C-alpha positions in Angstrom: -57.7 -20.4 27.9 -56.2 -18.0 30.4 -53.8 -15.5 29.0 -50.2 -15.2 30.3 -49.9 -12.4 32.9 -46.6 -11.3 31.6 -46.6 -8.3 29.3 -44.3 -7.4 26.5 -44.3 -3.8 25.3 -44.7 -3.1 21.6 -41.4 -2.1 20.0 -41.2 1.7 19.7 -38.5 2.9 17.4 -39.5 6.5 17.7 -39.2 6.9 21.4 -36.4 9.2 22.6 -34.2 7.6 25.2 -31.2 8.7 27.2 -29.3 5.5 26.5 -27.6 6.5 23.3 -28.2 3.2 21.5 -26.9 2.5 18.0 -29.4 2.4 15.2 -29.2 -1.4 15.2 -30.6 -1.4 18.8 -33.3 1.2 18.5 -36.1 -1.3 19.2 -36.5 -1.5 22.9 -38.0 -4.6 24.7 -39.2 -4.3 28.3 -38.0 -7.4 30.2 -38.8 -8.3 33.8 -36.1 -9.6 36.2 -37.1 -13.2 35.7 -36.5 -12.8 32.0 -32.8 -11.8 32.3 -31.8 -15.2 30.8 -33.7 -14.2 27.6 -31.8 -10.9 27.5 -28.5 -12.7 28.0 -29.2 -15.1 25.2 -30.1 -12.1 23.0 -26.7 -10.5 23.8 -24.9 -13.7 23.1 -26.6 -14.1 19.7 -25.9 -10.5 18.9 -22.2 -10.9 19.7 -22.1 -14.1 17.6 -23.5 -12.3 14.6 -21.2 -9.4 15.0 -18.2 -11.8 15.2 -19.3 -13.5 12.0 -19.4 -10.1 10.3 -16.0 -9.0 11.6 -14.2 -12.1 10.3 -15.6 -11.9 6.9 -12.9 -10.9 4.3 -15.0 -7.9 3.0 -15.7 -6.5 6.5 -15.4 -2.8 6.9 -15.8 -1.4 10.4 -18.0 1.7 10.5 -19.9 3.6 13.0 -22.9 5.9 12.4 -23.2 9.6 13.2 -25.4 8.6 16.2 -22.9 6.1 17.5 -20.1 8.7 17.1 -22.0 11.2 19.3 -22.9 8.4 21.8 -19.2 7.5 22.3 -17.0 9.0 25.1 -13.5 9.3 23.8 -10.4 9.6 26.0 -10.0 13.4 26.7 -7.1 15.2 25.3 -5.1 16.3 28.4 -2.9 19.4 28.3 0.4 19.1 30.1 1.1 22.8 29.6 -2.1 24.9 29.1 -2.4 25.8 25.4 1.2 24.7 24.6 1.5 21.0 25.0 -1.0 18.1 25.2 -1.0 14.3 25.0 0.2 12.8 21.7 3.4 12.7 19.7 5.3 15.9 18.9 8.5 16.7 17.1 10.9 19.2 18.6 13.3 20.2 15.9 16.1 22.7 15.5 19.7 23.1 14.3 22.4 21.1 16.2 23.7 22.8 19.4 21.0 25.4 19.4 19.8 24.6 22.9 17.2 21.9 22.3 18.5 19.7 25.1 18.4 22.6 27.6 14.8 23.2 26.6 13.9 19.5 27.1 15.5 19.5 30.6 13.6 22.6 31.4 10.3 21.1 30.1 10.8 17.9 32.0 11.7 19.7 35.3 8.7 22.0 35.2 6.2 19.2 34.4 7.7 16.8 37.0 7.5 19.6 39.6 4.2 21.0 38.4 5.8 24.5 38.2 4.2 27.0 35.7 6.3 27.6 32.5 6.4 31.2 31.4 3.1 31.8 33.3 1.3 28.9 31.6 -0.3 26.4 34.1 1.4 23.0 34.1 -0.1 19.6 34.9 2.5 17.7 36.9 3.4 14.0 36.4 6.3 11.6 36.1 8.7 12.5 33.3 11.2 10.1 31.6 14.0 11.7 29.6 16.0 9.5 27.3 19.1 11.6 26.9 20.7 9.3 24.3 23.4 11.8 23.2 24.5 12.5 26.8 26.0 10.8 29.8 25.0 11.1 33.4 27.9 13.3 34.3 26.9 15.9 31.7 23.3 15.7 32.8 24.3 16.3 36.5 26.3 19.3 35.5 23.6 20.7 33.2 20.7 20.3 35.7 22.7 21.7 38.6 23.5 24.7 36.5 19.9 25.2 35.6 18.1 24.5 38.8 20.7 24.4 41.6 20.3 21.5 44.1 16.5 21.3 43.9 15.5 17.9 42.7 12.4 15.7 42.3 11.7 12.0 42.5 9.3 12.3 39.5 12.1 13.1 36.9 13.9 10.0 35.5 16.8 9.8 33.0 18.3 7.1 30.8 21.3 7.5 28.5 20.9 4.2 26.7 17.8 2.5 25.3 16.9 -0.1 22.7 16.0 0.5 19.1 12.4 1.3 18.1 12.1 -2.1 16.5 14.2 -4.1 18.9 12.6 -3.7 22.4 12.1 0.0 23.0 8.3 -0.5 23.2 8.7 -3.0 26.0 11.1 -0.8 27.9 8.8 2.2 27.8 5.7 0.1 28.7 7.5 -1.4 31.7 8.5 2.1 32.9 4.9 3.3 32.5 3.6 0.3 34.4 6.0 1.0 37.2 5.2 4.7 37.2 1.5 5.0 36.3 1.6 8.8 36.8 3.9 9.2 33.7 2.6 11.9 31.4 5.7 12.9 29.4 8.5 10.9 27.7 11.3 12.8 25.9 13.4 11.0 23.4 16.5 12.9 22.6 17.1 12.2 19.7 14.7 10.4 17.3 17.6 9.3 15.2 19.1 7.3 18.0 16.0 5.0 18.1 15.2 4.7 14.4 15.9 1.6 12.5 19.0 2.0 10.4 18.7 0.8 6.8 18.4 1.7 3.2 14.8 2.9 3.5 15.4 5.1 6.5 14.7 8.3 4.6 11.6 7.1 2.7 8.2 8.7 3.4 6.8 5.3 4.4 9.5 4.5 6.9 9.4 8.0 8.5 5.6 7.7 8.8 5.8 4.2 10.2 8.4 5.2 12.8 6.3 8.1 14.2 3.1 6.0 14.0 4.6 3.3 16.1 5.5 5.8 18.8 2.1 7.5 18.5 0.4 4.2 19.2 2.2 4.0 22.5 1.3 7.6 23.4 -2.4 7.1 22.5 -2.6 3.8 24.3 -1.4 5.3 27.6 -2.7 8.8 27.1 0.7 10.5 27.5 2.9 12.9 25.5 6.0 11.7 23.8 8.4 14.5 22.6 10.8 13.5 19.8 13.9 15.7 19.5 15.1 16.0 15.9 17.2 18.1 13.7 16.4 20.6 10.9 18.1 20.8 7.5 20.4 23.6 6.5 18.4 24.4 3.4 16.0 27.3 4.0 12.2 27.0 3.3 9.3 29.4 3.1 7.6 27.2 5.8 9.9 26.5 8.7 8.3 23.1 9.3 9.5 22.1 5.8 13.1 22.3 7.2 12.5 19.2 9.5 15.2 16.7 8.5 13.7 13.7 6.7 10.5 13.4 4.7 7.1 15.0 5.4 6.1 11.6 6.7 7.5 12.6 10.1 5.2 15.6 10.5 2.4 13.8 8.8 2.2 11.1 11.4 2.9 13.4 14.4 0.3 15.3 16.3 2.3 18.5 16.0 5.8 20.0 16.0 7.9 22.7 17.6 10.7 24.4 15.6 13.4 26.4 17.5 15.3 28.8 15.3 18.0 31.5 15.7 19.1 34.1 13.1 22.7 33.5 14.2 24.1 30.6 16.3 25.7 33.0 18.7 22.4 34.8 19.4 20.7 34.5 22.7 17.3 35.2 21.1 15.3 32.5 19.3 11.9 32.0 17.9 9.7 28.9 18.7 7.0 28.1 16.2 4.3 25.6 17.2 1.8 23.8 15.1 -0.5 20.9 16.0 -3.8 19.1 15.4 -5.1 20.1 18.8 -2.9 23.2 19.3 -3.3 26.7 18.1 -0.6 27.8 15.7 1.8 30.0 17.7 5.0 31.8 17.6 6.9 32.6 20.8 10.0 34.8 21.2 12.5 33.3 23.6 15.7 34.4 25.2 18.4 32.1 26.5 19.9 32.9 29.9 23.5 31.9 29.4 24.3 32.0 33.1 21.6 29.5 34.2 21.1 27.7 30.8 17.3 28.3 30.8 14.9 29.7 28.2 12.7 32.6 29.0 9.8 33.9 27.0 9.8 37.6 26.0 6.6 37.8 24.0 4.0 35.7 22.1 2.9 36.8 18.7 -0.4 35.0 18.9 -2.8 35.3 21.8 -4.3 31.9 22.7 -7.9 31.7 21.4 -10.3 30.1 23.8 -13.7 28.7 23.0 -16.7 30.6 24.3 -17.9 29.1 27.6 -20.5 26.4 27.4 -23.3 27.0 30.0 -24.1 23.3 30.2 -20.5 22.3 30.9 -20.2 25.2 33.4 -23.3 24.0 35.3 -22.3 20.4 35.3 -18.8 21.2 36.6 -20.4 23.0 39.7 -21.9 19.7 40.8 -18.5 18.4 42.0 -16.4 20.2 44.5 -13.7 19.4 47.0 -16.4 18.5 49.6 -18.3 16.4 47.1 -15.7 15.3 44.6 -18.0 12.7 42.9 -21.5 12.6 41.5 -23.3 9.8 39.7 -26.8 9.1 38.4 -28.9 8.9 35.3 -29.1 11.7 32.7 -32.6 12.5 33.9 -31.4 12.9 37.4 -28.6 15.1 36.2 -31.1 17.3 34.4 -33.0 17.7 37.6 -29.9 19.0 39.3 -29.1 21.4 36.4 -32.7 22.7 36.0 -32.2 23.1 32.3 -35.6 23.2 30.6 -36.2 21.9 27.1 -33.1 19.7 27.1 -33.8 16.0 26.6 -31.7 13.4 28.6 -30.2 11.9 25.4 -29.2 15.3 24.1 -27.5 16.2 27.4 -25.6 12.9 27.3 -24.3 13.6 23.8 -23.4 17.2 24.8 -21.3 15.7 27.6 -19.8 13.0 25.4 -18.6 15.7 22.9 -17.5 18.1 25.7 -15.6 15.6 27.8 -12.2 17.0 26.9 -13.3 20.6 27.7 -14.9 19.5 31.0 -11.5 18.0 32.0 -9.2 20.7 30.7 -11.3 23.8 31.7 -12.9 22.5 34.9 -10.8 19.6 36.1 -13.8 17.3 36.0 -13.7 13.8 34.5 -16.8 12.5 32.8 -17.7 8.9 32.3 -20.8 7.3 30.9 -21.6 3.6 31.3 -24.5 1.3 30.6 -26.2 -0.5 33.5 -29.2 -2.8 33.7 -31.3 0.2 34.8 -30.0 2.4 31.9 -27.1 4.7 31.3 -25.2 6.1 34.3 -23.3 9.4 34.2 -20.3 9.8 36.6 -18.6 13.0 37.3 -15.3 13.0 39.3 -13.1 15.9 40.4 -9.8 15.2 38.8 -7.6 16.3 41.7 -9.7 16.8 44.9 -6.7 17.9 46.9 -5.7 20.7 44.5 
């Protein structure tokens, strides 16, 4: 009997690949083009089994250490270098201390892309929900702060729905209409919170901020929640945030603006966050122009040591060639790094995607194709 000419390779679970497969898919089968139907049937069966697992009442979704490294997560983008990134942040201070002036200044600088106190700014569309103001007061305030200079990327609203009665839909519609949105300011948090007997419980505070954070994470934007501090002093200034610790617990970070005396022009801005370095900035309020200036910073921003792999990868894209794509092996050939396996390079880039974007302005993507995994590098702003 004549043997079939088709050949099937023996499964090899020890072979290193650059495809970043999960442990459950380590066995590799070589399939010719005419056997794609077999491969499709295999994928369908695999998806069916996975669905059965997921709908089981005792299902717990987990990923392995390998899968964690083989995943490219959405990069954390900095709106103000070292000071503000995507996520949800509280901005708290005593009433009438100058929080709204700071918010207007923040929104103006980001919508214009103008550096703030020497810190680089990533410009984008800004929405300011000034829920304790009216348009006349906003006009007077902004003209006092910035003169007649204006921008089409800075939007205002003085009324909005409640957090549990339509605010989500309003914000999503705005973002859909303005896809370059990167900052939403809600002034104040209290204006959008659900009013009820449980409004001061840890659970409700945590749920309120979590609901807002889901929106920020979904669209990769920053949402700033203006809030008040308590009159009672505390050893840790962040313990003075009005409400329970559930607010700060659910947020990505917080800013606390403080003065020794209400009549003082000088203030201290304390900053804490999951992806931000703890900082203390000394500010001075210009009473003529209603803007905050920085006089000094107590903490110098710490920067990670440069990564030679990321530095070399970033050089592959320029304004003349703003995009590069290919396999990890082809990328290695361009880098001329010896002793680095393709799958190791891919994981290094997966982990360093945020740094690649924030430090070099290069977006990194990794996708699986029929021929294997494809790496794509894109200059974030070729016209910059």
